[in-house]
C-alpha positions as CSV (number, residue, x, y, z in Angstrom):
1,M,104.7,-26.4,0.3
2,S,106.7,-28.0,2.5
3,Y,106.3,-31.4,4.3
4,S,105.8,-30.2,7.6
5,Q,102.6,-27.7,6.6
6,N,101.1,-30.8,5.0
7,V,101.5,-32.9,7.7
8,L,99.9,-30.1,9.5
9,S,97.0,-30.1,7.1
10,F,96.2,-33.7,7.4
11,V,96.0,-33.5,10.9
12,E,93.3,-31.1,10.7
13,L,91.6,-33.0,8.5
14,N,91.4,-35.7,10.3
15,Q,90.7,-33.7,13.7
16,R,87.9,-31.8,11.9
17,L,86.5,-35.5,10.6
18,H,86.6,-37.0,14.0
19,K,85.0,-34.2,15.4
20,D,81.8,-34.5,11.9
21,E,81.8,-38.4,13.3
22,E,81.1,-37.7,16.8
23,W,78.8,-35.0,15.4
24,L,77.3,-36.8,13.6
25,R,76.8,-39.6,16.4
26,D,75.5,-37.4,19.0
27,F,72.9,-36.7,16.0
28,Q,72.2,-40.1,15.2
29,E,71.4,-40.5,18.9
30,A,69.4,-37.1,19.2
31,L,67.3,-38.5,16.3
32,N,66.8,-42.4,18.0
33,K,65.6,-40.7,20.7
34,S,63.3,-38.3,18.8
35,N,61.8,-41.4,17.5
36,Q,61.5,-43.0,20.8
37,I,59.8,-39.9,22.0
38,Q,57.6,-40.2,19.0
39,Q,56.5,-43.7,19.5
40,S,55.6,-42.9,23.1
41,V,53.9,-39.9,22.4
42,C,52.1,-42.1,19.8
43,T,50.9,-44.8,22.4
44,L,50.0,-42.4,25.0
45,L,47.8,-40.7,22.3
46,G,46.2,-44.1,20.8
47,S,46.0,-44.5,24.5
48,F,44.0,-41.4,25.9
49,Q,42.0,-41.9,22.6
50,D,40.9,-45.3,23.6
51,R,40.0,-44.3,27.0
52,I,38.3,-41.3,25.5
53,D,36.3,-43.7,22.9
54,S,35.3,-46.0,26.3
55,L,34.4,-42.9,28.2
56,S,32.2,-41.9,25.3
57,A,30.5,-45.4,25.6
58,N,30.1,-45.4,29.2
59,V,28.2,-41.2,29.1
60,A,26.4,-42.9,26.6
61,T,25.2,-46.2,28.2
62,L,24.6,-43.7,31.9
63,Y,22.6,-40.9,29.6
64,T,20.2,-43.6,28.3
65,K,19.9,-45.2,31.8
66,S,19.3,-42.1,33.8
67,S,16.5,-41.5,30.9
68,V,15.0,-44.6,31.6
69,I,15.1,-43.8,35.1
70,Q,13.9,-40.1,34.9
71,R,10.8,-41.8,32.9
72,E,10.4,-44.5,35.9
73,Q,10.5,-41.8,38.3
74,Q,7.7,-39.7,36.1
75,N,6.0,-42.4,36.2
76,I,6.2,-43.2,39.7
77,R,5.6,-39.6,40.5
78,K,2.2,-39.7,38.5
79,L,1.1,-43.2,40.0
80,L,1.6,-41.6,43.0
81,S,-0.8,-38.6,42.6
82,T,-3.2,-40.9,40.8
83,V,-3.3,-43.3,44.0
84,D,-3.3,-40.1,46.5
85,A,-6.6,-38.9,44.1
86,T,-8.3,-42.1,43.9
87,I,-7.9,-42.4,47.9
88,Q,-9.3,-38.8,48.4
89,F,-12.0,-39.5,45.9
90,H,-12.7,-42.7,47.1
91,G,-13.1,-41.1,50.6
92,K,-14.9,-38.3,49.4
93,T,-17.4,-40.2,48.1
94,T,-18.4,-42.6,50.7
95,A,-19.2,-40.0,53.2
96,L,-20.9,-37.5,50.9
97,E,-23.3,-40.7,49.8
98,N,-24.9,-40.6,53.2
99,T,-26.1,-36.9,53.2
100,I,-26.6,-37.1,49.2
101,R,-29.3,-40.1,49.5
102,D,-30.8,-38.7,52.9
103,G,-32.1,-36.1,51.0
104,N,-31.9,-33.1,53.0
105,V,-31.5,-30.7,50.7
106,M,-32.6,-27.3,52.7
107,L,-31.2,-28.4,55.7
108,A,-27.2,-27.0,54.9
109,L,-28.4,-26.1,50.6
110,D,-24.8,-24.5,50.6
111,D,-23.1,-27.5,51.8
112,Y,-25.1,-29.8,49.8
113,L,-24.3,-27.8,46.3
114,E,-20.9,-28.3,47.9
115,K,-21.0,-32.0,47.7
116,M,-22.4,-32.1,44.3
117,R,-19.4,-30.0,42.9
118,T,-17.1,-32.9,44.9
119,L,-19.2,-34.9,43.3
120,K,-18.9,-34.1,39.7
121,E,-14.9,-33.5,40.0
122,A,-14.6,-37.4,41.2
123,I,-16.8,-38.6,38.0
124,A,-14.6,-36.2,36.1
125,F,-11.4,-38.1,37.7
126,F,-12.8,-41.8,37.6
127,S,-14.3,-41.0,34.0
128,T,-10.1,-40.6,32.8
129,H,-9.1,-44.5,34.4
130,L,-11.2,-47.1,32.8
131,T,-10.3,-49.2,35.9
132,Y,-12.8,-47.7,38.2
133,K,-15.1,-48.1,35.8
134,N,-17.9,-49.8,38.8
135,K,-16.9,-46.8,40.7
136,L,-17.7,-44.4,38.1
137,E,-21.1,-45.7,37.7
138,H,-21.3,-45.6,41.5
139,V,-20.6,-42.0,41.6
140,K,-23.0,-41.1,38.6
141,L,-25.7,-42.8,40.5
142,I,-25.2,-40.8,43.3
143,Y,-25.0,-37.7,41.6
144,E,-28.0,-38.5,39.8
145,I,-29.9,-39.5,42.4
146,G,-28.3,-35.6,44.5
147,Y,-29.7,-33.9,41.2
148,S,-33.1,-35.5,41.7
149,N,-33.4,-34.1,45.4
150,I,-32.5,-31.1,44.3
151,E,-35.3,-30.8,41.7
152,A,-37.5,-32.4,43.8
153,E,-37.4,-29.7,46.5
154,F,-37.2,-27.5,43.8
155,S,-40.3,-28.2,42.4
156,N,-41.8,-28.2,46.1
157,L,-40.5,-24.5,46.7
158,V,-42.1,-23.8,43.6
159,R,-45.3,-25.5,44.5
160,Y,-45.2,-23.8,47.8
161,S,-44.6,-20.1,46.9
162,C,-46.8,-20.6,44.3
163,V,-50.5,-19.6,44.3
164,P,-53.2,-20.9,41.7
165,V,-55.3,-18.2,40.0
166,D,-58.2,-18.2,38.2
167,A,-57.6,-17.5,34.0
168,K,-60.7,-16.2,33.8
169,K,-60.8,-13.7,36.5
170,L,-57.4,-12.8,35.7
171,F,-58.4,-12.0,32.4
172,E,-61.7,-10.0,33.7
173,C,-59.1,-7.6,35.0
174,L,-57.4,-6.7,31.9
175,D,-57.9,-3.1,30.6
176,D,-58.1,-2.6,26.7
177,D,-54.3,-2.9,26.1
178,Y,-54.5,-5.9,28.3
179,G,-52.7,-4.1,31.1
180,I,-53.2,-5.2,34.7
181,D,-54.0,-1.7,36.6
182,A,-56.2,-3.3,39.3
183,I,-56.7,-4.3,43.1
184,I,-57.7,-8.2,42.4
185,P,-59.3,-10.0,45.4
186,I,-57.4,-12.7,46.9
187,E,-60.7,-14.8,46.8
188,F,-59.2,-15.0,43.2
189,F,-56.3,-17.5,44.5
190,H,-57.6,-21.2,45.1
191,D,-56.9,-22.2,48.5
192,A,-55.1,-18.6,49.4
193,S,-56.6,-18.6,53.2
194,R,-53.8,-21.3,54.0
195,R,-51.3,-19.4,53.0
196,T,-52.4,-16.0,54.3
197,K,-53.4,-15.6,58.0
198,N,-56.2,-12.9,57.4
199,S,-57.4,-13.8,54.4
200,S,-60.5,-11.5,54.0
201,D,-58.4,-8.4,54.8
202,C,-55.4,-9.2,51.7
203,Q,-55.7,-7.9,48.7
204,L,-52.8,-8.2,45.6
205,A,-52.0,-4.6,43.5
206,F,-50.6,-5.6,39.9
207,R,-49.5,-2.9,38.2
208,T,-47.7,-2.7,34.7
209,Q,-44.4,-1.0,34.7
């Protein structure tokens, strides 16, 4: 091998070595940049995770507060509904009291019974609220007065509509099978003349089915 060839080979090797060194330096720089990028990404991820944790805590707190607010709103709505119903029943019972105490049942029977139903609803309402115990007792008293008025009016109607009968004379009108198939003179009935215009001409016929 000649001297010139050895020198050329040395020069080529030196050039290749120089290129390899440059490539290594470039690779090292790229590796350093990669590490920097990795660190930046890790930092960002860590910051993002911290923000997520903080957001989760805030959302949990907000959810708890929202639940409390919703319950408070429901309680307020219930309270308003109760207050409204209380005002209505107070007004109704006050308006009904005079009518019930007057006891004029037959002047407007349907209206009177409707008022009694309203009082019954008021009793049911006040029974579920212990704070209205005094009002409950008052409404019950009015209801009992109205009930007594209805009973008294019914008794009056029964007494007015019924005619006393002499049981002995009525028994004489029974046949062998204890059936009634006879014309009963009106004289059998006590005080019948006060309820009929022509008592002497009136007769009642009772016939078995």
